[in-house]
C-alpha positions in Angstrom: 3.2 5.7 -9.1 1.2 7.8 -6.7 3.2 10.5 -4.9 2.5 11.3 -1.2 1.6 15.0 -1.0 3.4 16.9 1.7 1.5 18.1 4.7 0.4 21.7 4.9 3.1 24.0 6.4 2.7 25.1 10.0 2.4 28.7 11.0 6.0 29.7 11.6 5.0 31.8 14.5 3.3 28.9 16.3 6.3 26.5 16.5 9.1 27.9 14.5 11.5 25.0 14.9 9.0 22.2 14.2 9.1 20.3 10.9 6.8 17.5 9.7 9.7 15.6 8.2 11.9 12.9 9.8 15.4 13.0 8.5 17.2 9.6 8.3 20.2 8.1 6.7 20.1 4.9 4.7 22.6 2.8 2.8 21.8 1.7 -0.7 23.7 -0.3 -3.2 25.1 2.0 -6.0 22.8 0.4 -8.6 19.7 1.0 -6.6 20.7 4.6 -5.8 21.4 5.3 -9.5 18.1 3.8 -10.6 16.2 5.8 -8.0 18.0 9.0 -8.9 17.1 8.4 -12.6 13.5 7.7 -11.8 13.2 10.8 -9.6 14.6 12.9 -12.4 12.2 11.3 -14.9 9.2 11.9 -12.6 10.5 15.4 -11.8 10.4 14.8 -8.0 13.1 15.0 -5.4 14.8 11.8 -4.3 13.4 12.4 -0.8 9.8 12.5 -2.2 10.5 9.3 -4.3 11.9 7.5 -1.2 9.0 8.7 1.0 6.5 7.5 -1.6 8.2 4.1 -2.0 8.3 3.5 1.7 4.6 4.5 2.1 3.6 2.1 -0.7 5.7 -0.7 0.8 4.2 -0.2 4.3 0.7 -0.1 2.8 1.4 -3.3 0.9 2.5 -5.1 4.0 -0.4 -3.7 6.0 -2.8 -5.2 3.5 -1.0 -8.6 3.9 -1.5 -8.3 7.7 -5.2 -7.8 7.2 -5.5 -10.7 4.9 -3.5 -13.0 7.2 -5.8 -12.0 10.2 -8.9 -12.6 8.1 -7.6 -16.0 7.0 -6.9 -16.9 10.6 -10.5 -15.8 11.6 -12.1 -17.8 8.9 -9.8 -20.8 8.9 -12.1 -23.0 11.0 -15.3 -21.9 9.3 -16.8 -24.2 6.7 -16.5 -22.6 3.2 -18.6 -25.1 1.2 -22.0 -24.4 -0.2 -24.9 -26.4 1.2 -26.4 -29.0 -1.1 -29.7 -27.2 -1.6 -28.0 -24.0 -2.7 -25.7 -26.0 -5.0 -28.7 -27.6 -6.7 -30.5 -24.3 -7.1 -27.4 -22.8 -8.7 -27.1 -25.7 -11.1 -30.8 -25.4 -12.1 -30.4 -21.6 -12.7 -27.4 -22.1 -14.9 -29.1 -24.9 -16.9 -32.1 -22.6 -17.8 -32.1 -20.7 -21.0 -31.8 -16.9 -20.5 
């Protein structure tokens, strides 16, 4: 599991009340909370860091799926076969002894 590194701290004199973190409250089933707490302890990270990493990985996974879906839509109408001349050339090259 790759942990998301925290951003560098701001100069406290520039904006003393500013914080990079967004605080939120979520509800989890007891089993999920206990498993996450156990994993955070085993990895020696805070629960907050564990949740931030998990959400970041989940978002990245679904962003990749969006890209794949968009590429599939772009290429859906394009022919994906190999022209007969290329297919024959491939067959000849495989048949030759190396």
